[in-house]
Structure formats: structure tokens, C-alpha cells
DOMI-978169 format. One record per residue: residue in one letter; y, x, z of N, C-alpha, C in turn. Coordinates in Angstrom, 1 decimal, m for minus. Example, Ala and Ser with C-alpha at 12.3 -4.5 7.8 and 13.67 -1.06 7.14 Angstrom:
atom residu=A	n.north=m5.7	n.east=13.2	n.up=7.8	ca.north=m4.5	ca.east=12.3	ca.up=7.8	c.north=m3.3	c.east=13.2	c.up=7.8
atom residu=S	n.north=m2.2	n.east=12.8	n.up=7.1	ca.north=m1.1	ca.east=13.7	ca.up=7.1	c.north=0.0	c.east=12.9	c.up=7.9
END
This chain:
atom residu=M	n.north=2.4	n.east=m4.5	n.up=30.1	ca.north=1.0	ca.east=m4.5	ca.up=29.7	c.north=0.5	c.east=m3.1	c.up=29.8
atom residu=S	n.north=m0.7	n.east=m2.9	n.up=30.3	ca.north=m1.3	ca.east=m1.6	ca.up=30.5	c.north=m1.8	c.east=m1.2	c.up=29.1
atom residu=E	n.north=m2.0	n.east=0.1	n.up=29.0	ca.north=m2.6	ca.east=0.7	ca.up=27.8	c.north=m3.9	c.east=0.1	c.up=27.4
atom residu=A	n.north=m4.8	n.east=m0.1	n.up=28.4	ca.north=m6.1	ca.east=m0.7	ca.up=28.2	c.north=m6.0	c.east=m2.1	c.up=27.7
atom residu=D	n.north=m5.1	n.east=m2.9	n.up=28.3	ca.north=m4.9	ca.east=m4.3	ca.up=27.8	c.north=m4.4	c.east=m4.3	c.up=26.4
atom residu=F	n.north=m3.5	n.east=m3.4	n.up=26.1	ca.north=m3.0	ca.east=m3.3	ca.up=24.7	c.north=m4.1	c.east=m3.0	c.up=23.7
atom residu=E	n.north=m4.9	n.east=m2.0	n.up=24.0	ca.north=m6.1	ca.east=m1.6	ca.up=23.2	c.north=m7.0	c.east=m2.8	c.up=23.0
atom residu=Y	n.north=m7.3	n.east=m3.5	n.up=24.1	ca.north=m8.2	ca.east=m4.7	ca.up=24.0	c.north=m7.6	c.east=m5.7	c.up=23.1
atom residu=Q	n.north=m6.3	n.east=m6.0	n.up=23.3	ca.north=m5.6	ca.east=m7.0	ca.up=22.5	c.north=m5.7	c.east=m6.6	c.up=21.0
atom residu=E	n.north=m5.5	n.east=m5.3	n.up=20.7	ca.north=m5.5	ca.east=m4.8	ca.up=19.3	c.north=m6.9	c.east=m4.9	c.up=18.7
atom residu=K	n.north=m7.9	n.east=m4.7	n.up=19.4	ca.north=m9.3	ca.east=m4.8	ca.up=18.9	c.north=m9.5	c.east=m6.3	c.up=18.5
atom residu=I	n.north=m9.1	n.east=m7.2	n.up=19.3	ca.north=m9.3	ca.east=m8.6	ca.up=19.0	c.north=m8.4	c.east=m9.0	c.up=17.8
atom residu=R	n.north=m7.2	n.east=m8.5	n.up=17.7	ca.north=m6.3	ca.east=m8.8	ca.up=16.6	c.north=m6.9	c.east=m8.3	c.up=15.3
atom residu=R	n.north=m7.5	n.east=m7.0	n.up=15.3	ca.north=m8.0	ca.east=m6.5	ca.up=14.1	c.north=m9.2	c.east=m7.3	c.up=13.6
atom residu=L	n.north=m10.0	n.east=m7.8	n.up=14.5	ca.north=m11.1	ca.east=m8.7	ca.up=14.1	c.north=m10.6	c.east=m10.0	c.up=13.5
atom residu=A	n.north=m9.6	n.east=m10.6	n.up=14.1	ca.north=m9.0	ca.east=m11.8	ca.up=13.6	c.north=m8.4	c.east=m11.5	c.up=12.2
atom residu=V	n.north=m7.7	n.east=m10.4	n.up=12.0	ca.north=m7.2	ca.east=m10.0	ca.up=10.7	c.north=m8.3	c.east=m9.9	c.up=9.7
atom residu=K	n.north=m9.4	n.east=m9.3	n.up=10.1	ca.north=m10.5	ca.east=m9.2	ca.up=9.2	c.north=m11.0	c.east=m10.6	c.up=8.7
atom residu=I	n.north=m11.1	n.east=m11.5	n.up=9.7	ca.north=m11.5	ca.east=m12.9	ca.up=9.3	c.north=m10.5	c.east=m13.5	c.up=8.3
atom residu=V	n.north=m9.2	n.east=m13.4	n.up=8.6	ca.north=m8.2	ca.east=m14.0	ca.up=7.8	c.north=m8.2	c.east=m13.3	c.up=6.4
atom residu=K	n.north=m8.4	n.east=m12.0	n.up=6.3	ca.north=m8.4	ca.east=m11.3	ca.up=5.0	c.north=m9.6	c.east=m11.8	c.up=4.2
atom residu=H	n.north=m10.7	n.east=m12.0	n.up=4.9	ca.north=m12.0	ca.east=m12.5	ca.up=4.3	c.north=m11.7	c.east=m13.8	c.up=3.5
atom residu=Y	n.north=m11.0	n.east=m14.7	n.up=4.1	ca.north=m10.8	ca.east=m16.0	ca.up=3.6	c.north=m9.5	c.east=m16.2	c.up=2.8
atom residu=R	n.north=m8.4	n.east=m15.4	n.up=3.2	ca.north=m7.1	ca.east=m15.7	ca.up=2.6	c.north=m6.6	c.east=m14.5	c.up=1.8
atom residu=G	n.north=m7.1	n.east=m13.3	n.up=2.0	ca.north=m6.6	ca.east=m12.1	ca.up=1.4	c.north=m5.2	c.east=m11.7	c.up=1.9
atom residu=R	n.north=m4.9	n.east=m12.2	n.up=3.1	ca.north=m3.6	ca.east=m11.9	ca.up=3.8	c.north=m3.8	c.east=m11.0	c.up=5.0
atom residu=G	n.north=m2.8	n.east=m10.4	n.up=5.4	ca.north=m2.9	ca.east=m9.3	ca.up=6.4	c.north=m2.5	c.east=m9.7	c.up=7.8
atom residu=P	n.north=m2.2	n.east=m8.6	n.up=8.6	ca.north=m2.0	ca.east=m8.8	ca.up=10.0	c.north=m0.8	c.east=m9.5	c.up=10.4
atom residu=E	n.north=0.2	n.east=m9.7	n.up=9.5	ca.north=1.4	ca.east=m10.4	ca.up=9.9	c.north=1.2	c.east=m11.8	c.up=10.2
atom residu=N	n.north=0.0	n.east=m12.3	n.up=9.8	ca.north=m0.4	ca.east=m13.7	ca.up=10.0	c.north=m1.1	c.east=m14.0	c.up=11.3
atom residu=V	n.north=m1.4	n.east=m12.9	n.up=12.1	ca.north=m2.3	ca.east=m13.1	ca.up=13.3	c.north=m1.5	c.east=m12.5	c.up=14.5
atom residu=K	n.north=m1.6	n.east=m13.4	n.up=15.6	ca.north=m1.0	ca.east=m12.9	ca.up=16.9	c.north=m2.1	c.east=m13.2	c.up=17.9
atom residu=V	n.north=m2.2	n.east=m12.2	n.up=18.8	ca.north=m3.2	ca.east=m12.3	ca.up=19.9	c.north=m2.4	c.east=m12.2	c.up=21.2
atom residu=K	n.north=m2.7	n.east=m13.1	n.up=22.2	ca.north=m2.0	ca.east=m13.1	ca.up=23.5	c.north=m3.1	c.east=m13.1	c.up=24.6
atom residu=L	n.north=m3.0	n.east=m12.2	n.up=25.5	ca.north=m3.9	ca.east=m12.2	ca.up=26.7	c.north=m3.2	c.east=m13.0	c.up=27.7
atom residu=E	n.north=m3.7	n.east=m14.2	n.up=28.0	ca.north=m3.1	ca.east=m15.1	ca.up=29.0	c.north=m3.3	c.east=m14.6	c.up=30.4
atom residu=N	n.north=m4.6	n.east=m14.2	n.up=30.7	ca.north=m4.9	ca.east=m13.6	ca.up=31.9	c.north=m6.3	c.east=m12.9	c.up=31.7
atom residu=E	n.north=m7.0	n.east=m12.5	n.up=32.7	ca.north=m8.2	ca.east=m11.7	ca.up=32.5	c.north=m9.3	c.east=m12.5	c.up=31.8
atom residu=S	n.north=m9.2	n.east=m13.8	n.up=31.9	ca.north=m10.3	ca.east=m14.6	ca.up=31.3	c.north=m9.9	c.east=m15.5	c.up=30.1
atom residu=Q	n.north=m8.7	n.east=m15.5	n.up=29.7	ca.north=m8.2	ca.east=m16.3	ca.up=28.6	c.north=m7.5	c.east=m15.5	c.up=27.5
atom residu=I	n.north=m7.9	n.east=m15.8	n.up=26.3	ca.north=m7.3	ca.east=m15.1	ca.up=25.1	c.north=m6.9	c.east=m16.2	c.up=24.1
atom residu=T	n.north=m5.7	n.east=m16.1	n.up=23.6	ca.north=m5.3	ca.east=m17.0	ca.up=22.6	c.north=m5.0	c.east=m16.2	c.up=21.3
atom residu=I	n.north=m5.6	n.east=m16.7	n.up=20.2	ca.north=m5.4	ca.east=m16.1	ca.up=18.9	c.north=m4.7	c.east=m17.2	c.up=18.0
atom residu=E	n.north=m3.6	n.east=m16.8	n.up=17.5	ca.north=m2.8	ca.east=m17.8	ca.up=16.6	c.north=m2.8	c.east=m17.2	c.up=15.2
atom residu=I	n.north=m3.3	n.east=m18.0	n.up=14.2	ca.north=m3.3	ca.east=m17.6	ca.up=12.8	c.north=m2.4	c.east=m18.5	c.up=12.1
atom residu=R	n.north=m1.3	n.east=m18.0	n.up=11.5	ca.north=m0.4	ca.east=m18.8	ca.up=10.7	c.north=m1.0	c.east=m19.2	c.up=9.4
atom residu=G	n.north=m0.8	n.east=m20.5	n.up=9.1	ca.north=m1.4	ca.east=m21.0	ca.up=7.9	c.north=m2.8	c.east=m21.6	c.up=8.3
atom residu=I	n.north=m3.6	n.east=m21.8	n.up=7.3	ca.north=m4.9	ca.east=m22.3	ca.up=7.4	c.north=m5.8	c.east=m21.2	c.up=6.9
atom residu=L	n.north=m7.1	n.east=m21.1	n.up=7.4	ca.north=m7.9	ca.east=m20.0	ca.up=7.1	c.north=m8.3	c.east=m19.9	c.up=5.6
atom residu=S	n.north=m8.2	n.east=m21.0	n.up=4.8	ca.north=m8.6	ca.east=m20.8	ca.up=3.4	c.north=m7.6	c.east=m21.3	c.up=2.5
atom residu=S	n.north=m7.6	n.east=m20.7	n.up=1.3	ca.north=m6.6	ca.east=m21.1	ca.up=0.3	c.north=m6.9	c.east=m22.5	c.up=m0.2
atom residu=L	n.north=m8.2	n.east=m22.9	n.up=m0.2	ca.north=m8.6	ca.east=m24.3	ca.up=m0.6	c.north=m7.9	c.east=m25.3	c.up=0.3
atom residu=S	n.north=m7.9	n.east=m25.0	n.up=1.6	ca.north=m7.3	ca.east=m26.0	ca.up=2.6	c.north=m5.8	c.east=m26.1	c.up=2.3
atom residu=E	n.north=m5.1	n.east=m25.0	n.up=2.0	ca.north=m3.7	ca.east=m25.1	ca.up=1.6	c.north=m3.5	c.east=m25.9	c.up=0.4
atom residu=I	n.north=m4.3	n.east=m25.8	n.up=m0.6	ca.north=m4.2	ca.east=m26.6	ca.up=m1.8	c.north=m4.4	c.east=m28.0	c.up=m1.5
atom residu=L	n.north=m5.4	n.east=m28.4	n.up=m0.8	ca.north=m5.7	ca.east=m29.8	ca.up=m0.4	c.north=m4.5	c.east=m30.4	c.up=0.3
atom residu=L	n.north=m3.9	n.east=m29.6	n.up=1.3	ca.north=m2.8	ca.east=m30.1	ca.up=2.0	c.north=m1.6	c.east=m30.4	c.up=1.2
atom residu=K	n.north=m1.3	n.east=m29.5	n.up=0.3	ca.north=m0.2	ca.east=m29.6	ca.up=m0.6	c.north=m0.4	c.east=m30.8	c.up=m1.6
atom residu=E	n.north=m1.6	n.east=m31.2	n.up=m1.9	ca.north=m1.9	ca.east=m32.3	ca.up=m2.7	c.north=m2.1	c.east=m33.6	c.up=m1.9
atom residu=G	n.north=m1.9	n.east=m33.6	n.up=m0.6	ca.north=m1.9	ca.east=m34.8	ca.up=0.2	c.north=m3.3	c.east=m35.2	c.up=0.6
atom residu=A	n.north=m4.3	n.east=m34.3	n.up=0.6	ca.north=m5.6	ca.east=m34.6	ca.up=0.9	c.north=m6.0	c.east=m34.0	c.up=2.3
atom residu=A	n.north=m5.2	n.east=m34.4	n.up=3.3	ca.north=m5.5	ca.east=m33.8	ca.up=4.7	c.north=m6.9	c.east=m34.3	c.up=5.2
atom residu=D	n.north=m7.3	n.east=m35.5	n.up=4.8	ca.north=m8.6	ca.east=m36.0	ca.up=5.3	c.north=m9.7	c.east=m35.1	c.up=4.7
atom residu=L	n.north=m9.6	n.east=m34.6	n.up=3.5	ca.north=m10.6	ca.east=m33.6	ca.up=3.0	c.north=m10.6	c.east=m32.3	c.up=3.7
atom residu=V	n.north=m9.4	n.east=m31.9	n.up=4.2	ca.north=m9.3	ca.east=m30.6	ca.up=5.0	c.north=m10.1	c.east=m30.8	c.up=6.2
atom residu=A	n.north=m10.0	n.east=m31.9	n.up=6.9	ca.north=m10.8	ca.east=m32.1	ca.up=8.1	c.north=m12.3	c.east=m32.1	c.up=7.8
atom residu=E	n.north=m12.7	n.east=m32.7	n.up=6.7	ca.north=m14.1	ca.east=m32.6	ca.up=6.3	c.north=m14.5	c.east=m31.2	c.up=6.0
atom residu=Y	n.north=m13.7	n.east=m30.5	n.up=5.3	ca.north=m13.9	ca.east=m29.1	ca.up=4.9	c.north=m14.1	c.east=m28.2	c.up=6.1
atom residu=W	n.north=m13.3	n.east=m28.5	n.up=7.1	ca.north=m13.4	ca.east=m27.7	ca.up=8.4	c.north=m14.7	c.east=m27.9	c.up=9.1
atom residu=K	n.north=m15.3	n.east=m29.1	n.up=9.0	ca.north=m16.6	ca.east=m29.4	ca.up=9.6	c.north=m17.6	c.east=m28.4	c.up=9.0
atom residu=V	n.north=m17.5	n.east=m28.0	n.up=7.8	ca.north=m18.4	ca.east=m27.1	ca.up=7.1	c.north=m18.0	c.east=m25.7	c.up=7.4
atom residu=L	n.north=m16.7	n.east=m25.4	n.up=7.3	ca.north=m16.2	ca.east=m24.0	ca.up=7.4	c.north=m16.4	c.east=m23.4	c.up=8.9
atom residu=K	n.north=m16.2	n.east=m24.2	n.up=9.9	ca.north=m16.3	ca.east=m23.8	ca.up=11.3	c.north=m17.7	c.east=m23.2	c.up=11.6
atom residu=P	n.north=m18.8	n.east=m23.9	n.up=11.3	ca.north=m20.1	ca.east=m23.2	ca.up=11.6	c.north=m20.4	c.east=m22.0	c.up=10.8
atom residu=Y	n.north=m19.8	n.east=m21.9	n.up=9.6	ca.north=m20.0	ca.east=m20.7	ca.up=8.8	c.north=m19.2	c.east=m19.5	c.up=9.4
atom residu=L	n.north=m18.0	n.east=m19.8	n.up=9.9	ca.north=m17.3	ca.east=m18.8	ca.up=10.6	c.north=m18.0	c.east=m18.3	c.up=11.8
atom residu=E	n.north=m18.5	n.east=m19.3	n.up=12.6	ca.north=m19.2	ca.east=m18.9	ca.up=13.8	c.north=m20.4	c.east=m18.0	c.up=13.5
atom residu=R	n.north=m21.2	n.east=m18.3	n.up=12.5	ca.north=m22.4	ca.east=m17.5	ca.up=12.2	c.north=m21.9	c.east=m16.1	c.up=11.7
atom residu=G	n.north=m20.9	n.east=m16.1	n.up=10.9	ca.north=m20.4	ca.east=m14.8	ca.up=10.3	c.north=m19.8	c.east=m13.9	c.up=11.3
atom residu=F	n.north=m19.1	n.east=m14.4	n.up=12.3	ca.north=m18.2	ca.east=m13.5	ca.up=13.1	c.north=m18.5	c.east=m13.5	c.up=14.6
atom residu=M	n.north=m19.3	n.east=m14.5	n.up=15.1	ca.north=m19.5	ca.east=m14.7	ca.up=16.5	c.north=m20.0	c.east=m13.4	c.up=17.2
atom residu=E	n.north=m21.1	n.east=m12.8	n.up=16.6	ca.north=m21.7	ca.east=m11.7	ca.up=17.3	c.north=m20.7	c.east=m10.5	c.up=17.4
atom residu=E	n.north=m19.9	n.east=m10.3	n.up=16.3	ca.north=m18.9	ca.east=m9.3	ca.up=16.3	c.north=m17.8	c.east=m9.5	c.up=17.3
atom residu=L	n.north=m17.5	n.east=m10.8	n.up=17.5	ca.north=m16.5	ca.east=m11.1	ca.up=18.5	c.north=m17.0	c.east=m10.9	c.up=19.9
atom residu=I	n.north=m18.3	n.east=m11.3	n.up=20.2	ca.north=m18.9	ca.east=m11.1	ca.up=21.5	c.north=m18.9	c.east=m9.6	c.up=21.8
atom residu=E	n.north=m19.2	n.east=m8.8	n.up=20.8	ca.north=m19.3	ca.east=m7.3	ca.up=20.9	c.north=m17.9	c.east=m6.8	c.up=21.2
atom residu=T	n.north=m16.9	n.east=m7.3	n.up=20.5	ca.north=m15.5	ca.east=m6.8	ca.up=20.7	c.north=m15.0	c.east=m7.2	c.up=22.1
atom residu=I	n.north=m15.3	n.east=m8.4	n.up=22.6	ca.north=m14.8	ca.east=m8.9	ca.up=23.9	c.north=m15.6	c.east=m8.3	c.up=25.0
atom residu=G	n.north=m16.9	n.east=m8.1	n.up=24.8	ca.north=m17.7	ca.east=m7.5	ca.up=25.8	c.north=m18.5	c.east=m8.5	c.up=26.6
atom residu=C	n.north=m18.5	n.east=m9.8	n.up=26.3	ca.north=m19.2	ca.east=m10.8	ca.up=27.0	c.north=m19.2	c.east=m12.1	c.up=26.2
atom residu=R	n.north=m20.0	n.east=m13.0	n.up=26.7	ca.north=m20.1	ca.east=m14.3	ca.up=26.0	c.north=m18.8	c.east=m15.1	c.up=26.5
atom residu=F	n.north=m18.5	n.east=m16.2	n.up=25.8	ca.north=m17.3	ca.east=m16.9	ca.up=26.1	c.north=m17.4	c.east=m18.3	c.up=25.5
atom residu=S	n.north=m16.6	n.east=m19.2	n.up=26.0	ca.north=m16.5	ca.east=m20.5	ca.up=25.4	c.north=m15.2	c.east=m20.5	c.up=24.6
atom residu=Y	n.north=m15.0	n.east=m21.4	n.up=23.6	ca.north=m13.8	ca.east=m21.4	ca.up=22.8	c.north=m13.5	c.east=m22.7	c.up=22.3
atom residu=S	n.north=m12.3	n.east=m22.9	n.up=21.8	ca.north=m11.9	ca.east=m24.1	ca.up=21.1	c.north=m11.0	c.east=m23.8	c.up=20.0
atom residu=W	n.north=m11.0	n.east=m24.6	n.up=18.9	ca.north=m10.1	ca.east=m24.4	ca.up=17.8	c.north=m9.2	c.east=m25.6	c.up=17.7
atom residu=R	n.north=m8.0	n.east=m25.4	n.up=17.3	ca.north=m7.1	ca.east=m26.5	ca.up=17.0	c.north=m6.3	c.east=m26.2	c.up=15.7
atom residu=L	n.north=m6.2	n.east=m27.2	n.up=14.9	ca.north=m5.3	ca.east=m27.1	ca.up=13.8	c.north=m4.0	c.east=m27.7	c.up=14.2
atom residu=C	n.north=m2.9	n.east=m26.9	n.up=14.2	ca.north=m1.6	ca.east=m27.4	ca.up=14.7	c.north=m0.7	c.east=m27.6	c.up=13.5
atom residu=D	n.north=0.1	n.east=m28.7	n.up=13.7	ca.north=1.1	ca.east=m29.1	ca.up=12.7	c.north=0.6	c.east=m29.1	c.up=11.3
atom residu=L	n.north=m0.5	n.east=m29.7	n.up=11.1	ca.north=m1.3	ca.east=m29.7	ca.up=9.8	c.north=m0.4	c.east=m30.1	c.up=8.6
atom residu=Y	n.north=0.6	n.east=m31.0	n.up=8.8	ca.north=1.4	ca.east=m31.5	ca.up=7.7	c.north=2.7	c.east=m30.7	c.up=7.5
atom residu=R	n.north=2.9	n.east=m29.7	n.up=8.3	ca.north=4.2	ca.east=m28.9	ca.up=8.2	c.north=3.9	c.east=m27.6	c.up=7.5
atom residu=E	n.north=4.9	n.east=m26.9	n.up=7.0	ca.north=4.7	ca.east=m25.6	ca.up=6.4	c.north=4.4	c.east=m24.5	c.up=7.4
atom residu=D	n.north=4.8	n.east=m24.7	n.up=8.7	ca.north=4.5	ca.east=m23.7	ca.up=9.7	c.north=3.2	c.east=m24.0	c.up=10.4
atom residu=R	n.north=2.2	n.east=m24.6	n.up=9.8	ca.north=0.9	ca.east=m25.0	ca.up=10.4	c.north=0.2	c.east=m23.7	c.up=10.8
atom residu=S	n.north=m0.7	n.east=m23.9	n.up=11.8	ca.north=m1.5	ca.east=m22.7	ca.up=12.3	c.north=m2.8	c.east=m23.2	c.up=12.8
atom residu=V	n.north=m3.7	n.east=m22.2	n.up=13.0	ca.north=m4.9	ca.east=m22.4	ca.up=13.7	c.north=m4.8	c.east=m21.6	c.up=15.0
atom residu=I	n.north=m5.1	n.east=m22.3	n.up=16.1	ca.north=m5.1	ca.east=m21.7	ca.up=17.5	c.north=m6.6	c.east=m21.7	c.up=17.9
atom residu=I	n.north=m7.0	n.east=m20.5	n.up=18.3	ca.north=m8.3	ca.east=m20.3	ca.up=18.8	c.north=m8.1	c.east=m19.8	c.up=20.3
atom residu=Q	n.north=m8.7	n.east=m20.6	n.up=21.2	ca.north=m8.6	ca.east=m20.3	ca.up=22.6	c.north=m9.9	c.east=m19.8	c.up=23.1
atom residu=L	n.north=m10.0	n.east=m18.6	n.up=23.6	ca.north=m11.2	ca.east=m18.0	ca.up=24.1	c.north=m11.2	c.east=m18.0	c.up=25.7
atom residu=N	n.north=m12.3	n.east=m18.4	n.up=26.3	ca.north=m12.4	ca.east=m18.4	ca.up=27.7	c.north=m13.6	c.east=m17.6	c.up=28.2
atom residu=K	n.north=m13.4	n.east=m16.5	n.up=28.8	ca.north=m14.4	ca.east=m15.6	ca.up=29.2	c.north=m15.2	c.east=m16.0	c.up=30.4
atom residu=S	n.north=m14.9	n.east=m17.0	n.up=31.1	ca.north=m15.5	ca.east=m17.4	ca.up=32.3	c.north=m16.7	c.east=m18.3	c.up=32.1
atom residu=V	n.north=m17.6	n.east=m17.9	n.up=31.2	ca.north=m18.8	ca.east=m18.7	ca.up=30.9	c.north=m19.9	c.east=m18.1	c.up=31.7
END
């Protein structure tokens, strides 16, 4: 990986850490960023973005977590989208996935695609 790619990856990781800290109070050990190629970036966040989601899952209320995410996602988009566009340097499409929701090693995967 070139120095420029590493710096780019680190800028995205720092922003993702900022988002995680905002909601969870947890640090960079929970965030991984992978540059797939020039136009695709994958951000993996271990756990769920909010402590409330974790509590609901532990109490068996996964259906409430899905409803909670319908509210949380637009809030995250409004709060951090412009900063992410500035960090990446262009507009992009993206998708979010909640992986292994019922397991301890659950995560949020955010896939960014710069070819918009």
C-alpha cells in the first residue's frame, strides 16, 4: 500500500472512530477500514453503533433494534455525511449492513462506492 493510500485510509478511519465515539464512547480498536480498489471502501465497526442497541439485543428485542436503526440511520447521515464527502473528496453511494446481529461478534459494515 502506498503512503498516499495509507493516509487516505487513516483519514476515513479517524472519521469512523469519531462517529463510534460519539455514540458508544469507544475508540479506534473497534473500527477497520479497507480500500478495496480505487472506487470501493469498506468500513467495519465491531459491535453496534449505540449502547441502546446492545441493551435491546441482550434483552432479546432485536425487532426493536431494527426499528431503532430506521431512526438512527438518517440522523447519522445528516450529522456526518458532509464531513465524509469532504474526507473522501467526492460524492458516493453507500450501503449499511448489520452482520451477525444475534452473536457477540456482531458488526456494522458500511460499503462506500465512489463511482457515482
